C-alpha positions as CSV (number, residue, x, y, z in Angstrom):
1,M,-9.3,210.6,-91.8
2,R,-7.9,207.1,-90.6
3,L,-4.5,206.1,-88.9
4,R,-2.7,202.6,-88.4
5,L,-0.8,201.5,-85.8
6,A,1.3,198.9,-86.0
7,T,1.7,196.5,-82.9
8,D,3.9,194.4,-81.5
9,P,4.9,192.6,-78.4
10,V,7.9,195.8,-77.7
11,L,5.7,198.0,-77.6
12,L,3.1,197.3,-75.5
13,A,5.0,196.1,-72.7
14,R,6.7,199.7,-72.6
15,F,2.5,200.8,-72.9
16,S,2.7,199.0,-70.1
17,A,5.9,200.5,-68.3
18,L,4.4,203.5,-69.1
19,T,1.2,203.6,-68.0
20,Y,2.4,201.3,-64.7
21,N,0.2,198.6,-65.7
22,G,1.3,195.7,-64.6
23,H,-1.6,192.9,-66.1
24,R,0.6,190.3,-67.9
25,I,-2.3,190.0,-70.7
26,H,-0.3,192.9,-71.8
27,Y,2.9,191.6,-72.1
28,D,3.6,187.7,-71.4
29,T,2.3,185.6,-73.9
30,P,2.0,182.3,-72.9
31,Y,0.4,183.8,-69.5
32,A,-2.5,185.7,-71.9
33,T,-3.1,182.7,-73.9
34,G,-2.3,179.9,-71.7
35,V,-3.7,181.5,-68.5
36,E,-6.1,184.1,-69.5
37,G,-7.3,182.5,-72.4
38,Y,-7.1,184.8,-74.9
39,P,-6.2,184.4,-78.8
40,D,-2.7,186.0,-77.9
41,L,-1.2,189.8,-75.9
42,V,-4.6,191.9,-75.4
43,I,-3.5,195.4,-76.6
44,H,-4.1,198.3,-73.9
45,G,-7.7,200.2,-74.3
46,P,-5.6,203.7,-73.4
47,L,-3.1,203.1,-75.8
48,L,-6.3,202.7,-78.2
49,A,-7.8,205.6,-76.3
50,L,-4.6,207.5,-77.4
51,L,-4.9,206.2,-81.6
52,A,-8.6,208.0,-81.4
53,L,-6.7,211.3,-80.4
54,E,-4.1,211.9,-82.3
55,L,-6.9,212.2,-85.2
56,P,-7.7,215.3,-84.6
57,R,-4.2,216.6,-83.6
58,R,-3.3,215.4,-87.0
59,S,-6.0,217.1,-88.9
60,A,-6.9,220.1,-87.2
61,P,-3.9,220.4,-85.1
62,D,-5.3,224.3,-84.2
63,A,-8.9,222.8,-82.6
64,V,-8.3,222.0,-79.1
65,V,-10.1,218.9,-77.8
66,A,-12.7,220.3,-74.9
67,E,-13.8,217.1,-73.6
68,F,-13.2,213.4,-75.3
69,T,-15.1,210.5,-73.9
70,Y,-14.9,206.9,-75.6
71,R,-16.5,203.1,-74.3
72,L,-14.0,200.0,-75.0
73,V,-16.5,197.5,-76.3
74,R,-14.2,194.9,-77.3
75,P,-10.5,193.7,-77.1
76,A,-8.5,193.7,-79.2
77,F,-5.0,191.9,-79.9
78,H,-1.7,191.4,-81.1
79,P,-0.4,191.2,-83.4
80,S,-3.2,193.1,-85.3
81,R,-3.1,196.4,-87.6
82,I,-5.5,199.0,-85.8
83,V,-7.3,201.6,-87.1
84,A,-8.6,204.7,-86.2
85,A,-11.1,206.4,-88.3
86,G,-13.2,209.7,-87.3
87,S,-15.2,212.1,-89.1
88,R,-15.7,216.2,-88.1
89,D,-18.8,217.6,-87.8
90,G,-19.1,221.5,-86.8
91,D,-17.0,221.5,-83.1
92,A,-17.8,217.1,-82.6
93,A,-15.9,214.7,-83.8
94,E,-16.9,210.7,-83.7
95,F,-14.4,208.2,-83.6
96,A,-14.1,204.2,-84.3
97,V,-10.8,202.0,-83.5
98,A,-10.2,198.5,-84.2
99,A,-8.4,195.7,-85.3
100,E,-7.9,196.1,-89.2
101,G,-10.8,193.8,-90.4
102,A,-12.2,193.8,-87.4
103,G,-15.4,195.4,-85.7
104,P,-15.0,198.5,-83.2
105,S,-12.3,197.8,-79.8
106,L,-13.7,201.8,-78.8
107,T,-16.5,204.0,-80.2
108,G,-16.0,207.5,-78.9
109,T,-16.9,211.2,-79.1
110,A,-14.7,214.1,-78.5
111,R,-16.4,218.1,-78.5
112,F,-13.9,220.7,-79.6
113,R,-13.4,224.4,-78.1
């Protein structure tokens, strides 16, 4: 299964507020590019993880995720469309989340009860 999420500054600012993340790289473009040297706003790692967790919720709504582990391996930047993909094998699933056309920003696994 695959999911896509378009990103924009409003989404990133709201997610920052929701998670009490005050780091300006997520919502202040002049700061992210001029001070930190990023090409644009940085998409939150936890937002990528939530998109990964959406895969089992939508594809197997009766399955209960008992364990979820992930590793952030590279940043993703606005205005990328984020793509989450995963495959299930029995009581486990593997996930990858990436900016469209780029290598994974997040890799992870889930175990089901």
